[in-house]
N, C-alpha and C positions, 0 to 999 in steps of 0.2 A: 208841678207839673206831672200828674200819671200819663206815660208810655203805655200805647195798645198796639200790639202788632199783629199780621195774620189776618187782617180786614180783608174782607172780600167787596168786589165792584160792580159786584150784576146790577144789571136792570131787571125789574120784575114788578109784576104788578100784584103780588101777594105783598099782607100785609108780613115784615118781618119785626122777629121778636131779641130785640139789641141785649147783649151783655151789659152794656153801659144803660146810666142811668141819667143826663140825657146820652142820647148815643153819638162818637165819637167816628163811625162808617161802617160799613156793611153793606151788604146789598140794598137797593134802595129803588123809587120810583123812577121812571124814566123823564118826569118833571122833575125842573128844580125851581125852586123856592126862590123869588126875588130878593135880595139881598134890601137890608130896611128897617124899621122901627114900626114894629104891630103891638097891637095891646089887647092883642086874644092871641091863645094858642094857639099854632101852627100846626100845617102835615109833617110829623116826623120823618115820614118816609123821603117825603119830597125836603127837608132839612138837608138831611142824609147828603143828599144830591147835590145841595151845594155847599156842603162840607171837601167835598169832591172837587171841586171847584175853585177851591183856594180860602172858601169862606171860616169867620169864626162868628159862631151862635154863640151868645149870652142872653142866655135864660136866667129870669128870677122867678123866687115863689110868687106866686100872685098877691099875697097878703104884705107881702115887701112896701115899707115906709113909701108915700108917694114923692119925700125927701133923696132917697134914694133912686127913685124910680127914674127920676131928673137927672139926678149925675149920671147916671146908666142911658137916658139917654140924647144925653148933652153929646155926651162920650160916642155916643153909638153914629149920630148925625155926619160927622166927620169922616168916617171909613164909609167908601163905598160896598167894602168886600164884608160887613158884619151887617150879621141877622141879629135882632132883641127881639126877645120874646119874655112873655110868663107861662110857665111849665107848670106845672100842678104838679108834687109827687117828686118833687126836687132835694136829694140828700143833704144838701145847703142853701142858705140865701141865695145864693148867687152860684151859677157856674157856667166856664167857657170851655168851649169846644172847639177844637178844631181837629183835623180828618187825623185819627188817631193820639191828639194829647186833649187832656183834662184839668182846669183849675175849679180848686170849689174855694168860696169865698163866703166871708160873713159879713161883708161891708163892700159897698160900691166904691168907696175911695180906698180901698186895699193898693196897697201900693204895684202888687203884683200884675194886676190886672192890664194897664200900659204896658210892661215889660211886654207880658204874654198877646196882647195883637199887635205890635211892632211884631215877634218873632214867629208869628205862627199867621195873619193874613196874609194871603199868599205863599207863604212859607215854606220852606224846602219841604216839607211834610207833603205839599199838595200833589196828588194824584196827576190832575190837571190843571196843572199853572197857565192863567190867562183865560181859561174860562171863562163866559159869562156867570154875573150875576144880576142880572138884567135881564130882562125879556122874557123874563119863565111866568111862572103860575104868582099869582098876586094871592099871599096867603090870609 
């Protein structure tokens, strides 16, 4: 798990260039995206706001096999603070991101993923624990 510090948390309407791919925090849109399962790319700036609320954003390369996507979808359906979406240009087939934390994986059955989710869904790194991950923007 990589750790990133010094992340800003300002609301902005400007597009932000993030140092990580996908981002793990920083300035973001005032609106957050609802956690859930998406079959299309979502707004990065809204997703970062959801990370601030304690979400874990699991992203996957769009060409990931349907079997692997099914594994990720089944797992995401059990977590109300998880956001799942394809993400073009990922550095690994699957990347899990929380505020200031990131894990790169090659396979949906990587045993580190459930541990990452258990640790970081509404985890100690969350800047706004208990903030909503529903009632926002539907990506």
